[in-house]
N, C-alpha and C positions, 0 to 999 in steps of 0.2 A: 027797613029799606036798605037795599045793598048799595053801597057807594063804590064807584070805580075811581081809583086814585092812580094818576099817571106819575110814574117814578122816573128819575134821571140817572144816567150812568154815574158810577162812582167817581166823583171828582177828586177823590183823595189821592189816586195814582198819577204820577207825572208822566207826560208823553215822552217815548223813546226817540232820541234824535237820529236823523238819517245820516249815514256815513258820507263823507266828502269823497270826490273822485281821487284826490291825492292819496288819501288813506287807503283806498281800494287798490290802487296800483302798487303802493308800497308793500301792502300785505301780500299781493300776488308775487311780487319779486322776491320777498323773503321766503315764501313757500317754495318757489323754484330753486332758490339757492340751497335751501335745506335738502331738497330732493337731489340736486346735483352733488352736494357735499356728501350726502349719504351714499351715492353711487360711485364716487370717485375713490376707488380702492387701488392698491398696487397691482392687483391682478388685472383689473380692467385696463389700467394704463399699459401694462406689459402686453396684454392681448392686442390693444390698439396698435402699439408699435410693431409687433410681429406681423400683424395684418398689413400694415403700411410697407414694411420691408419686403414681404412676399409680393405685394402688388407692384412695387417699384422694380424688383428683379424681373418679374414676369414681363413687365412693360419693356424693359431693356432687351430681354431675350427676343421678344416679338419683333422689336425694331431691328436687332442684329440679324435675325433670321430673314426678315423681309429684305434687308439690304443685300445679304449673301445670295438670295434667290433672284435678285434683279438681273435680268439678261443684259449683258454688256459685251462690247467687242474687245478683242485682243489682236492688235494689228502687227503685221510684220514679225510674226513669231517664228524663230528659226527651228526647224524640225529635221532631224537626221532620218534618212530613209535608206532602205535596201530593197532591191527588186528580186523576185523569186518566181520561177515558172511553176505552174500547176502540173505541167508535164514532166515527170521525173527523168525523161530521156533528154531534156533540154536544160541548159544552164543560161541564165540571164545575168549580165553584169551592167551596172550603170556607169555613166560617164563619171570619172573621179571628181570632176568639178561640179557635179550635180548631186552629190551624196548628202548635201545639206541644202534644203530649200526654205523659203519663207512663206508663211500662210497667214491669212486673216481669219481669225476664229471668232465664234460667238457662242455664248452660253451663260448660265448662271455664274456669278462671280466665284462662288465656292468651288464649283466644278472646274472652272478655268484655273484657279490657283492650284488645285490638286493635280490637274492634268499637266500643267507646265512643269511641276516638280518632277514628273516622271520622264521628261524629255531629256535624256542623256545621250551623248555621242556613242556610248557603248551599248545603248539600248534603242536601236533605230526602229522606226515603224516599218513593217514589212508590207510591200506592195505585191500582192499575189496577181500574177498576170496569166491570162489565157494566151499561150503562144501558138496555139494550133493554126492560126491564120497568119502568123508572122514568119517571113523567110529568115534563114540564117544570115547574120551580118547586122549592120546598123539599122535601127528602126526608131521612129518617133512615136511617142504615146502622149495622150493628154493627161496632164498631172492631176487636175481637179477631178476628172471623171474616174480616175483609178484610185483616188484617195478618199473621196467623200463617203463611200460605203465601207470604209475600213472599220473593223470591229473595235479598235481602240478608241476611236472617236465616238462611236455609238455608245459603247459602255460608259464613257465619261460624260455623255450627254452634251457633246460639243458638236457644233456645226462648222464646216469649212466653207468659207464664202469666196476665197480667192487664193491662188497659188502662184508663186514666182520661182522658177520660170513656168510659163503655162504649158510647155511641153518638155518631156525628158528624152534624152538620147540613150538608148539601150542597145546592147550587143547580144544577139541570140546565137547560141552555138550548141552543137551536140555534146552530150556528156560522154567522156571516154575514160577508160581505165587501162593503165599500162604498167608493166613490171619494169622497174629500173634498179640499177645498182646503188648500194649505199657506200659512200666514200667519206674519208676524213677531210677536214678543212685544209686548204693549202697553207704552206709555210708555218706549220706548228713546230716551234723550236724544240729540238731534242727528241722528236718522235721518230723512232727507228722503224716501227712497223705497226699496223693496225688491221685487225680483221673483225668482221661484224657478223652477227647471227640474229636474224637471217641476213644473208648477203644481198638480197633483193627485197623490195617492198612494192606494193601496189599503190600507184598514184592515180587519183581520180580528179577530173576537172574538165574545164572546157577544152575541146579538141585542139584548138589553136595553141593552147599552152602546153598540153600534155605531149603532143606528137613530136615536139622538138626536144623533149626532156630526156637526158641520158643518165643522169644520176641525181641523188639527193644527198644532203650532207648531214652526217651525224654530229651532234653538238658536243664535242669532246674538249673544246678549248678551255673550259673552266674546271676540268677535273684536277683535283689536287695531286693525283698520281703522276701528272706530267712533270712534277718537280722531284720525282723519285726514280732514279735510274734503275733499269732492270725490267724483267717481264712482270706482268700483273694479271691477276685473275679477272674474269669478265665483270663488267659493270653495266648496269642499265643506263642508257642515255637517250634523250629525246632526239627526234629529227628536227633540223632547223626549219622553222615555219616559213612557208611561202610568203614573201613580202606583200603580195596582193591579197592574201587570205582566201584565194579562190581554188586552192588545191588542198586535197585531204590525203593523208597517208594511212595505209593499213599494212602492218601495225604502225602505231605512231612513235614507238620507241624500239630500240634494238640493244643487243648485248655487244659491248665493245671490249675486245681483248687487245691490250696495248703492250708494246715493248718500248721502253724509253732508253735512249742512248745515255751512256755515261757522260757526265759533264766534262767540259774541256779541262785538260791538265797542261801543266807547263813542263818544259824540258830544256836543258842547256846543252847545246852542241859545242864541242870543243875543237879548236884547230880546223876551222872551216877554210878550205883553200880559196884564194882569191885568183880569179882568172882575169886576164887583161884582154879587153876587146878594143883594138886601136885601129883607126883608119889607116889604110896602106900608105897614103901620102905622108901621114904623121909618122908612121913607123920608119919610113925611109929617112926622115929628117932628125928624129929624136930617138934616144935610148931612154928607157924608163926604168926606174928603180924605186922600191918601196922604202919608206922611212920607218925604221925601228922594229917592224913586226915580221919581217921575213916572208911576206906574202901570205899570211894566214890571219883569220879572225880568231883570236884566242877563245872567246866565249860568245855564243849566239843563243839568246833565250827565245824559244818558240813556244806556241800554245796551240792546242788542237784536240780533236777527239782522242780518247785513250787508245783505241785500237790502232790509230794512225801514228800516234806518238810511240807506241810499242815497236813500230817498224824502225824507228831511229835508235831505240834502246837495244834491239836484238843484236847478239853477236854476229849473226849472219845478216847484216844489214843489206836491204835490197834497194835502198834509195841513198843517194849521196848528195847532200846539199852543197852548194857552192855559192861564193860571192863573186859578183862580176863588177869589174871596174871598167867603165866605158870612157875612152879618151878620144877627144876630138879637138878641133880648132878652138872651141869655146873654153876648154879647161886645161889644155896642155900646159899652159904656163901658170896655172892656178897654184898658189902656195897654201891655200886653205884646205882642210880635210874635205874629201869628196864622198857623198853618200854612195854606198854599194847597193847593187840589186841582188836579192837572194833568190836563187833558182833551185829547182829539183827538190822541193819540199813535198811530203806526202799530201794527199788530198785533204783539204780542210785545215791543214797546219799553216800557221802564219807567224811572222815575226812579232814578238811581244814588244810593243813600244816602237820607237823610231829605228829605222835601218841603221846598221853600223856605218861608220865613216873610216876613210883611210887617207893617209898623206903619201904623196909620191913626188918624185922629182923627174923632170924631163930634161935631159941634157942633149943639146944640139950636137949632131955627129960632125966630126972634123971634116 
């Protein structure tokens, strides 16, 4: 007979205890720390820092760019201008008081900064005008209308919103060319003669300026040769620029051939006679005699151009200096020396220093 026997599990093995929640989380934390420590290398740290540096720099650049591209106003900005006719046969000039105007501008900050740096008095903005419908003489034009389409504003990305003054006064005139003489400046000390090649030049400008012009001036005043007496070879010199800047010369320079006079020299005249000029009523009352010198100035030092001084040195002298004593009621009884007047000196010759003096006595006639 078969018997079925029911068996029990092996009771000899002890039951495995279930882990607690605290142990589970401690284990997980330790595992993550091991993973982090394993990945925390020098290369990873440097890579992270580099990425952060690039990100920060890029952020700053984006912020700066956004700020520079922000459209902002620039109010009352001074701007130098000049006016020009599109018609080459016409010349337009602006009122001297309106060559600098003020404008309200608008545009990106960076564009405004760059544009304002270009605004210099010697680099004015040119206003090209259609003068076909304008009569000769004074005219009024709208400032904003003639500036807003200017290429310098467009190229800079700038908009003009307002101009002061709102209108400009301009003078329209015909262009004229005239041939005029070249001359040396007046009152050049020591200049004996000056010739220019060419002797005439063409002057071009507004008709009202050119038609009254008779000569232009060669700028020789700073040439060193003016301090060197005698003739000199030709030198290139510019023509003196028109103060208004509205005239042009062709050619703009000429050759100047100069002769410089000798410098003044001194000379001592001896025994210059003294002439008496006495009023008739005084002559009837007094007799006059000189004290000690016999009626002559023993030595008289003079100075002047060499060629004129030579006239005094020459044995065949053609000029005869004299000293004049003038006697009248005011000095007839004067016991002090009286200054003499020197006459008959050559052209350009003068007494060096103070005029000589002479003593005299006036004796009443019996």
